[in-house]
C-alpha positions as CSV (number, residue, x, y, z in Angstrom):
1,X,0.8,31.9,-31.7
2,X,4.6,31.4,-31.9
3,X,6.5,28.1,-31.6
4,X,7.2,28.8,-27.9
5,X,3.5,28.8,-27.1
6,X,2.6,25.8,-29.2
7,X,1.5,22.6,-27.3
8,X,3.1,19.3,-28.3
9,X,1.0,16.9,-30.3
10,X,-0.6,14.2,-28.3
11,X,-1.3,11.1,-30.3
12,X,-4.0,8.6,-29.2
13,X,-1.2,6.0,-28.6
14,X,0.6,8.4,-26.3
15,X,-2.6,9.0,-24.3
16,X,-3.1,5.2,-24.0
17,X,0.5,4.8,-22.9
18,X,0.0,7.5,-20.3
19,X,-3.1,5.7,-18.8
20,X,-1.3,2.4,-18.8
21,X,1.8,3.7,-17.1
22,X,-0.2,5.7,-14.7
23,X,-2.3,2.6,-13.7
24,X,0.7,0.4,-13.5
25,X,2.7,2.9,-11.4
26,X,-0.3,3.4,-9.2
27,X,-0.6,-0.3,-8.4
28,X,3.2,-0.6,-8.0
29,X,3.6,2.2,-5.5
30,X,0.2,1.4,-3.9
31,X,1.3,-2.1,-3.1
32,X,4.6,-0.8,-1.7
33,X,2.7,1.7,0.5
34,X,0.3,-1.1,1.5
35,X,3.2,-3.2,2.8
36,X,4.3,-0.2,4.9
37,X,0.8,0.2,6.3
38,X,0.6,-3.5,7.1
39,X,3.8,-3.4,9.1
40,X,3.0,-0.4,11.4
41,X,0.4,0.7,13.8
42,X,0.7,4.4,13.8
43,X,1.4,7.2,11.4
44,X,4.6,8.1,13.3
45,X,5.9,4.5,12.8
46,X,5.1,4.7,9.1
47,X,7.1,7.9,8.6
48,X,10.4,6.0,9.2
49,X,9.5,3.3,6.6
50,X,8.1,5.6,3.9
51,X,11.5,6.9,2.7
52,X,12.5,3.6,1.0
53,X,9.3,3.6,-0.9
54,X,9.7,7.2,-2.0
55,X,13.3,6.9,-3.0
56,X,12.6,5.4,-6.5
57,X,10.3,8.3,-7.3
58,X,12.8,10.8,-6.2
59,X,15.5,9.2,-8.2
60,X,13.2,9.2,-11.3
61,X,13.0,13.0,-10.9
62,X,16.8,13.2,-10.5
63,X,17.3,11.2,-13.7
64,X,14.7,13.2,-15.7
65,X,17.1,15.8,-17.2
66,X,19.5,13.1,-18.3
67,X,16.8,11.1,-20.0
68,X,15.3,14.2,-21.6
69,X,18.7,15.3,-22.9
70,X,19.4,11.9,-24.5
71,X,16.3,9.7,-24.6
72,X,17.9,7.1,-26.9
73,X,21.1,6.7,-24.8
74,X,21.9,3.4,-23.2
75,X,21.5,4.9,-19.7
76,X,18.0,6.2,-20.7
77,X,17.0,2.8,-22.1
78,X,18.2,0.9,-19.0
79,X,16.6,3.4,-16.5
80,X,13.3,3.3,-18.4
81,X,13.2,-0.5,-18.1
82,X,13.7,-0.5,-14.3
83,X,10.1,-1.1,-13.0
84,X,10.3,1.5,-10.2
85,X,11.5,4.2,-12.7
86,X,9.4,3.2,-15.7
87,X,6.1,5.0,-14.9
88,X,7.9,8.3,-15.2
89,X,11.0,7.7,-17.4
90,X,9.5,5.4,-20.1
91,X,6.6,7.8,-20.6
92,X,9.1,10.7,-20.8
93,X,11.0,8.8,-23.4
94,X,7.8,8.1,-25.3
95,X,6.9,11.8,-25.3
96,X,10.4,12.8,-26.4
97,X,11.1,10.1,-29.1
98,X,9.4,6.9,-30.2
99,X,11.2,4.1,-28.5
100,X,11.0,0.6,-30.1
101,X,7.7,-1.1,-29.2
102,X,9.6,-4.0,-27.6
103,X,11.1,-1.7,-25.0
104,X,7.7,-0.3,-24.1
105,X,6.2,-3.8,-23.9
106,X,9.2,-5.1,-21.9
107,X,8.9,-2.1,-19.5
108,X,5.2,-2.9,-18.9
109,X,5.8,-6.7,-18.5
110,X,8.6,-6.0,-16.0
111,X,6.3,-3.6,-14.1
112,X,3.5,-6.3,-14.0
113,X,6.0,-8.9,-12.7
114,X,7.2,-6.4,-10.1
115,X,3.6,-5.6,-9.0
116,X,3.0,-9.3,-8.5
117,X,6.1,-9.8,-6.4
118,X,5.5,-6.6,-4.3
119,X,1.9,-7.6,-3.7
120,X,3.0,-11.1,-2.7
121,X,5.5,-9.6,-0.3
122,X,2.9,-7.1,1.1
123,X,0.6,-10.0,1.8
124,X,3.4,-11.8,3.7
125,X,4.1,-8.6,5.7
126,X,0.4,-8.1,6.4
127,X,0.1,-11.7,7.7
128,X,2.8,-11.3,10.3
129,X,2.5,-7.5,10.8
130,X,-1.2,-7.6,11.8
131,X,-0.3,-9.9,14.8
132,X,2.6,-7.7,15.9
133,X,0.5,-5.0,17.6
134,X,2.5,-2.7,19.9
135,X,5.9,-3.7,18.6
136,X,7.7,-1.2,16.3
137,X,9.2,-3.2,13.4
138,X,12.6,-2.5,11.9
139,X,13.4,-2.8,8.2
140,X,15.5,-6.0,8.6
141,X,12.7,-7.5,10.7
142,X,10.2,-6.8,7.9
143,X,12.5,-8.5,5.4
144,X,12.5,-11.6,7.7
145,X,8.7,-11.5,7.6
146,X,8.7,-11.7,3.9
147,X,11.1,-14.7,4.0
148,X,9.0,-16.7,6.4
149,X,7.1,-19.7,5.1
C-alpha cells in the first residue's frame, strides 16, 4: 500500500490523551448544556440559548486548518490552551506534533477549572430556573441568576 493509504501511527499516549480530552470535553459541554436545560421549560425555549453553547465548538472547527498548518505557532498554542477549544485543538496539535508536556497538562488543568466553574454556575441557574416555570428567561437574566447569592 502506498504512503497515501497508510494510516498514521497511534501511540498509547495519544490514545490516552484522546480519552482524557474526550471525557473532559464531554463534561465541559455537558455542564454547559445542563445550564441551558435548567433555565428553560420547553425545547423551543432551549433553541434560543443553545447557540452560545455551540459557538466554541464551531469556532474550534473554524480554527482547525490554521492549527493544522502551523501547530507550533503562538496562535495555535494559545487557542489550544483555551478550555472551550482544547478538546479539539489540543488533541489536533498532539496528533500533528508533540507539544511540550506542560502545555498538555496546563490545558487539562484549565479545562478542569472551567468544568468546576461552569458546573457551579449551572447549579446556580438550576436553583433559580426550576422555580421560574412559565417565564421565558433571557440571557442577561440568566447571568443575574448566576450572580445571586
